[in-house]
C-alpha positions in Angstrom: 73.6 79.5 86.0 71.6 83.0 86.1 67.9 82.7 84.9 66.8 85.3 82.7 63.7 86.6 82.6 61.6 88.4 79.8 59.6 91.2 80.8 56.8 90.2 78.1 57.1 86.9 80.0 56.2 88.5 83.4 54.1 91.0 82.4 51.7 88.0 80.6 51.9 85.9 83.8 50.1 89.0 85.5 47.3 88.6 82.8 46.1 85.2 83.1 42.6 84.2 81.6 42.8 86.7 78.8 39.9 86.6 76.2 41.1 85.9 72.8 37.9 87.7 70.4 38.8 90.3 68.7 37.2 93.4 69.0 37.7 97.1 68.1 38.4 98.0 71.4 39.3 95.8 74.3 36.4 95.2 76.4 36.0 96.5 80.1 38.4 93.4 81.8 41.1 93.6 79.3 41.5 97.5 79.7 41.5 96.8 83.4 44.0 94.7 82.9 45.9 97.2 80.7 45.6 99.9 82.8 46.9 97.8 85.8 49.9 96.6 83.6 50.6 100.5 83.2 50.0 101.5 87.0 52.8 98.5 87.9 55.1 100.1 85.9 54.3 103.7 87.2 55.0 102.7 90.6 58.0 101.2 89.9 60.5 102.5 92.5 63.5 100.5 92.5 63.8 100.1 88.3 65.1 101.8 85.2 62.7 101.6 82.0 65.6 101.6 79.3 63.7 102.8 75.7 66.4 103.4 73.1 69.1 103.6 74.6 67.9 106.2 77.6 67.0 105.5 80.9 63.4 106.6 82.0 61.5 106.3 85.7 58.3 103.8 85.8 56.6 107.6 86.0 57.9 108.6 82.6 57.4 105.2 80.9 54.1 104.3 82.1 53.2 108.0 80.7 55.1 106.8 77.5 53.3 103.8 76.8 50.1 105.3 77.6 50.9 108.1 74.7 51.7 105.1 71.9 48.8 103.2 73.2 46.2 106.4 72.6 48.5 106.8 69.2 49.0 103.0 68.0 46.8 100.9 70.0 43.6 101.0 67.7 43.9 97.4 66.6 44.9 96.3 70.6 42.1 94.3 72.2 43.6 92.2 74.9 46.5 92.6 77.6 48.7 90.3 75.9 48.7 92.5 72.4 49.0 95.3 74.6 52.5 93.7 75.8 53.5 92.5 72.4 52.2 95.3 70.5 53.0 98.5 72.4 55.1 97.9 75.9 57.7 95.2 74.4 59.7 97.0 71.9 60.3 100.2 70.2 58.2 101.1 67.1 60.8 103.4 65.6 63.7 101.0 66.1 62.6 97.7 66.8 65.0 97.7 69.9 63.5 95.5 72.6 62.4 97.9 75.7 64.7 96.8 78.7 64.4 96.7 82.6 67.2 97.5 84.9 66.1 96.1 88.3 67.7 97.5 91.5 70.7 94.4 91.7 71.7 95.9 88.4 70.6 92.8 86.7 68.8 94.1 82.7 65.5 92.4 81.6 64.2 92.5 78.3 
Protein backbone atom coordinates (compact mmCIF):
# COMPACT_ATOMS: atom_id res chain seq x y z
CA UNK A 1 0.00 0.00 0.00
CA UNK A 2 1.39 3.40 -0.99
CA UNK A 3 1.92 5.72 1.93
CA UNK A 4 0.56 9.21 1.37
CA UNK A 5 2.24 12.12 3.11
CA UNK A 6 0.75 15.54 3.44
CA UNK A 7 2.68 18.67 2.53
CA UNK A 8 1.70 20.44 5.75
CA UNK A 9 3.00 17.49 7.79
CA UNK A 10 6.25 17.45 5.81
CA UNK A 11 6.72 21.18 6.29
CA UNK A 12 5.87 20.84 9.97
CA UNK A 13 8.67 18.28 10.34
CA UNK A 14 11.10 20.93 9.11
CA UNK A 15 10.13 23.29 11.91
CA UNK A 16 10.92 21.42 15.12
CA UNK A 17 10.95 23.23 18.42
CA UNK A 18 8.53 25.99 17.50
CA UNK A 19 7.65 28.66 20.03
CA UNK A 20 4.06 28.68 21.19
CA UNK A 21 3.79 32.20 22.54
CA UNK A 22 1.47 34.55 20.71
CA UNK A 23 3.00 37.79 19.39
CA UNK A 24 2.00 40.48 16.94
CA UNK A 25 4.77 39.32 14.59
CA UNK A 26 7.07 36.29 14.43
CA UNK A 27 10.21 36.54 16.51
CA UNK A 28 13.52 36.33 14.65
CA UNK A 29 13.76 32.54 15.03
CA UNK A 30 10.24 31.91 13.71
CA UNK A 31 10.72 34.40 10.88
CA UNK A 32 13.90 32.54 9.90
CA UNK A 33 11.97 29.25 9.88
CA UNK A 34 9.27 30.74 7.66
CA UNK A 35 11.93 32.10 5.34
CA UNK A 36 13.60 28.65 5.15
CA UNK A 37 10.27 27.09 4.20
CA UNK A 38 9.77 29.66 1.45
CA UNK A 39 13.31 29.14 0.14
CA UNK A 40 12.75 25.38 0.16
CA UNK A 41 9.63 25.75 -2.00
CA UNK A 42 11.41 28.27 -4.24
CA UNK A 43 14.33 25.94 -4.97
CA UNK A 44 12.33 22.83 -5.87
CA UNK A 45 13.09 22.15 -9.52
CA UNK A 46 11.54 18.68 -9.83
CA UNK A 47 8.16 19.44 -8.25
CA UNK A 48 5.13 21.33 -9.50
CA UNK A 49 2.94 23.26 -7.10
CA UNK A 50 -0.79 23.19 -7.86
CA UNK A 51 -3.08 25.96 -6.64
CA UNK A 52 -6.78 25.96 -7.57
CA UNK A 53 -6.14 23.52 -10.42
CA UNK A 54 -3.27 25.44 -12.03
CA UNK A 55 0.37 24.30 -11.92
CA UNK A 56 3.23 26.59 -10.87
CA UNK A 57 6.99 26.30 -10.53
CA UNK A 58 8.59 26.42 -7.10
CA UNK A 59 9.70 29.98 -7.79
CA UNK A 60 6.18 31.05 -8.74
CA UNK A 61 4.68 29.26 -5.73
CA UNK A 62 7.13 30.93 -3.35
CA UNK A 63 6.42 34.37 -4.85
CA UNK A 64 2.70 33.80 -4.37
CA UNK A 65 3.14 32.56 -0.78
CA UNK A 66 5.33 35.57 0.06
CA UNK A 67 2.65 37.94 -1.27
CA UNK A 68 -0.12 36.07 0.55
CA UNK A 69 1.92 36.15 3.77
CA UNK A 70 2.53 39.89 3.39
CA UNK A 71 -1.18 40.52 2.84
CA UNK A 72 -2.78 38.02 5.23
CA UNK A 73 -0.09 37.06 7.72
CA UNK A 74 -0.74 39.63 10.44
CA UNK A 75 -1.80 36.91 12.90
CA UNK A 76 0.94 34.46 11.93
CA UNK A 77 3.57 34.27 14.67
CA UNK A 78 5.04 30.79 14.10
CA UNK A 79 6.13 28.62 11.21
CA UNK A 80 3.35 26.18 12.15
CA UNK A 81 0.77 28.95 11.77
CA UNK A 82 2.34 29.94 8.45
CA UNK A 83 1.89 26.37 7.21
CA UNK A 84 -1.69 26.13 8.50
CA UNK A 85 -2.96 29.59 7.56
CA UNK A 86 -0.92 30.57 4.50
CA UNK A 87 0.77 27.58 2.82
CA UNK A 88 -1.81 24.77 3.01
CA UNK A 89 -4.94 25.91 1.19
CA UNK A 90 -6.49 28.60 -0.95
CA UNK A 91 -8.06 31.36 1.11
CA UNK A 92 -10.39 32.00 -1.83
CA UNK A 93 -11.71 28.50 -2.59
CA UNK A 94 -10.60 26.52 0.46
CA UNK A 95 -9.00 23.93 -1.83
CA UNK A 96 -5.77 22.41 -0.52
CA UNK A 97 -2.55 23.27 -2.28
CA UNK A 98 -1.01 20.23 -3.94
CA UNK A 99 2.52 19.24 -4.88
CA UNK A 100 3.10 17.06 -7.93
CA UNK A 101 6.37 15.19 -7.45
CA UNK A 102 8.80 14.21 -10.21
CA UNK A 103 7.60 10.59 -10.07
CA UNK A 104 4.03 11.71 -10.80
CA UNK A 105 2.64 11.32 -7.29
CA UNK A 106 0.57 14.20 -5.94
CA UNK A 107 0.52 15.11 -2.24
CA UNK A 108 -1.62 17.59 -0.35
